[in-house]
C-alpha positions in Angstrom: 126.1 116.7 211.0 129.6 116.8 212.2 131.0 117.0 215.8 134.3 118.4 217.0 135.7 118.1 220.5 138.2 120.5 222.0 139.4 121.9 225.4 139.4 125.6 226.2 141.3 127.4 228.9 140.9 131.2 228.9 141.3 133.4 231.9 138.8 136.1 232.7 140.9 138.9 231.1 141.2 136.9 227.9 137.4 136.5 227.9 136.9 140.2 228.3 138.7 140.9 225.1 136.3 138.7 223.2 133.3 139.9 225.1 134.2 143.6 224.5 134.4 142.8 220.7 138.2 143.2 220.3 138.0 139.9 218.5 135.1 138.7 216.3 136.2 135.1 216.0 138.0 132.5 218.0 140.1 129.7 216.6 140.6 126.4 218.4 142.2 123.1 217.5 140.1 120.0 218.0 141.3 116.7 219.3 142.2 115.4 215.8 144.3 118.6 215.1 141.8 120.3 212.9 141.6 124.1 213.2 138.1 125.4 213.8 137.0 129.0 213.7 133.7 130.4 215.0 132.1 133.5 216.3 133.4 134.6 219.7 129.9 135.5 220.7 129.1 131.7 220.9 131.3 131.6 224.0 129.3 134.2 226.0 127.1 131.7 227.9 130.2 129.9 229.2 132.1 132.8 230.7 132.4 132.7 234.5 134.4 134.7 237.1 137.4 132.5 236.3 137.0 132.7 232.5 136.3 129.7 230.4 137.6 126.3 231.2 136.5 122.9 230.1 135.8 120.5 227.2 133.4 121.4 224.5 131.5 119.9 221.6 130.9 122.0 218.5 128.3 120.7 216.0 128.1 121.9 212.4 125.9 120.9 209.5 127.4 119.1 206.5 128.3 122.5 205.0 130.3 123.4 208.1 127.8 126.0 209.3 127.5 126.4 213.1 124.7 124.5 214.8 125.6 124.4 218.5 128.3 124.6 221.1 128.0 122.8 224.4 130.2 122.3 227.4 130.6 118.6 228.1 132.9 118.7 231.2 
């Protein structure tokens, strides 16, 4: 298992574009500078009236397949 940490700061309007399906994937840069890409649908539980703000941990298996995404702060 691998863990990646990153911060995300999307306002509500940006989240709507993902939520409405205008984008299928989101790309973030983790704390070490590695680019990560995963399904935008994985962010749905974290959308609030202000958007998505916080620190996250993405877990993958050894083949880099998505396992979980959780907000840590």
